[in-house]
C-alpha positions as CSV (number, residue, x, y, z in Angstrom):
1,M,72.9,187.1,-0.6
2,E,69.9,185.6,1.1
3,L,69.4,181.9,1.8
4,I,66.2,181.8,-0.2
5,E,67.9,183.3,-3.2
6,V,70.7,180.8,-3.0
7,K,68.3,177.8,-2.5
8,T,66.1,178.9,-5.4
9,K,69.1,179.2,-7.8
10,V,70.7,176.0,-6.7
11,K,67.4,174.1,-7.2
12,E,67.1,175.6,-10.7
13,I,70.7,174.6,-11.5
14,I,70.1,171.0,-10.3
15,A,66.8,170.8,-12.1
16,E,68.5,171.8,-15.4
17,I,71.3,169.3,-15.0
18,I,69.2,166.4,-14.0
19,E,66.5,167.3,-16.5
20,M,63.6,167.5,-14.0
21,E,61.3,170.2,-12.8
22,V,62.1,171.9,-9.5
23,D,58.9,170.6,-8.0
24,E,59.8,167.0,-8.9
25,F,62.4,166.6,-6.2
26,K,62.7,167.4,-2.5
27,D,65.5,169.4,-0.9
28,T,66.4,166.3,1.1
29,D,66.5,163.9,-1.8
30,S,69.8,162.1,-2.1
31,F,71.4,162.9,-5.5
32,V,72.6,159.3,-5.8
33,D,70.0,157.2,-4.0
34,D,66.8,159.2,-4.9
35,L,67.7,161.0,-8.1
36,G,70.2,158.5,-9.6
37,L,73.0,160.9,-10.3
38,D,76.5,159.7,-11.0
39,S,79.8,161.4,-10.1
40,L,79.9,163.3,-13.4
41,K,76.5,164.9,-12.8
42,A,77.7,165.8,-9.3
43,L,80.7,167.5,-10.8
44,E,78.4,169.4,-13.2
45,I,76.4,170.6,-10.3
46,L,79.6,171.7,-8.5
47,A,80.9,173.6,-11.5
48,A,77.5,175.3,-12.2
49,V,77.1,176.4,-8.6
50,E,80.7,177.8,-8.5
51,K,80.1,179.7,-11.7
52,E,76.7,181.0,-10.7
53,F,77.9,182.4,-7.3
54,K,81.5,183.1,-8.4
55,I,82.9,180.9,-5.6
56,E,85.3,178.0,-5.3
57,I,84.1,174.9,-3.5
58,P,87.0,172.8,-2.3
59,E,87.3,169.4,-3.8
60,E,87.1,167.7,-0.4
61,K,83.6,169.2,-0.1
62,L,82.4,167.3,-3.2
63,A,81.5,164.2,-1.1
64,E,79.2,166.5,1.0
65,L,77.2,167.7,-2.1
66,T,74.6,164.9,-1.6
67,T,71.3,166.9,-1.4
68,V,70.0,170.3,-2.3
69,D,70.1,171.3,1.4
70,N,73.8,170.2,1.7
71,T,74.7,172.0,-1.5
72,V,73.0,175.2,-0.4
73,S,74.6,175.0,3.0
74,I,78.1,174.7,1.6
75,A,77.5,177.5,-0.9
76,M,76.2,179.8,1.8
77,D,79.2,179.1,4.0
78,I,81.6,180.1,1.2
79,I,79.5,183.1,0.1
80,N,79.4,184.4,3.7
81,Q,83.2,184.1,4.3
């Protein structure tokens, strides 16, 4: 799977969960500081990304799911294993 495909889908997932349009947030925006997400929303993102790409993200990686870019990077690492 290509990086652009993963990034596009991750952004769509996040936009749906945080109830914003994809163009209303940046890839580098902090989920907590910039977008106001709480830990439950972060878990929703984690679960949705895992389901979409049929992967399992280790729980210890949850703390690293802080931006779109970080989430895409973690997903790509697991997809490409």
